[in-house]
N, C-alpha and C positions, 0 to 999 in steps of 0.2 A: 820618255825615247817615242811617246806617243804624239808627242806634239811635235818630234824632229820628222817624223811621218807623215803629221798634216801638211807641215810648212813645204814639204817636198811636193807633194799630190798639189797644194796649193799654185806650186812654182811650173809644176807640169800644165796644169789647167791654164794658168795665164800663158806659157807660150804657145799654148796650141791655139788659145782663141785671141792672140794680139803678134804673134809669130809664125803663123803654122808651116811657113816655107824654112824656117832654121832648123837646122840640122840635131838632131834628139841627141848630140852627144854634148850638147849645150846643157840639157836638163840631169841626165842620167852616165851611169858609166859605161863604158864600151861593151864590157861583158853583157850587161842589163838588157840592153839594145840587141846583142847578138846573142844571147839567151833566145828572147825572146820573139825573135825574126826565123829563128832554126824552129825552135817548137809551133808557134802558128804556121807556120809555111811547111812544116814536115820536111826538113831539106836538112844538109849539112854544110851545102853552099850558102856562103853570105852573098850579100847583093854587090854589086860593085858599086852601088851611088849608096852612102847612107840616109837611113828614111828622114824623112822630116818629122817635125815634134807632133805634126797634126796625124802622120800615119802610126809614130809611136803610139800616141795616145788611144787610139781608134782599138792598135791590137790589142792595147794593155787591157781599155775595157770592155773589150770582147772576151776575157779573159774573164772578168767580172759580173757577167752576162749580158752586156749590149748588145743591143740587133745591131746597131748600124741599118737600120733603113733610111729609105731618104725622107720621110714622116718624121723619124723621131728627130729629135733636140740631142744639142751634143751632152755628151755623155757629163753626168754629175760625180759628186765625190763618193757617193757612195759605190758604185760601181769602180769605179778608180780604185777604189780602198780596195774591195775583193780582189780586183785584180791585180794591186800591187802586194798583196798578200802571197798571191797563188806567185807571181815572177819573182818574188824572192827565193821559194823552192826549186823553183824551174831555172833559177841562175845558179844555186848550188851545184844541182844535180849535173848542170851546162859544164861549170869550173870543174866538177869531177871526171868526167869524161874526157876535158879538155890534159887534164894535167897527164901527159906522156911518161912521168917518169912511176907514177904508183898503178897497181895492176893487181886483178884479185883473181889469184886460182881457186877454185874449190876442189877440194879430194873428198875423200872419204873421211881423212885423219883433218880434215877444218880448212879452214880458209889459210891463204898465207899473203902476207903483204909486203911487198917490195920497193 
């Protein structure tokens, strides 16, 4: 499993460096970039245009601690790995809140799932 994550991160890094203007949907699923965009921009509205690979990589690296200053080098594998792990939790929460069929109401008798 670890090697699959490492391969995905290498792929993201490759697209960030070689094809920065390509659509991020070429390297990640749509729910991943949507969850990341909504979380980092603190909004529910999605952009009209899909973020590029470069924009996606920088947003994900910021989750891992990358500062994105003008003098900084491109994000490395360590901050990308940290950002990827945080993104997976954010994606799960995004998918839960996007699911309209399931809702939770908490009463004094407990939780109810429908």
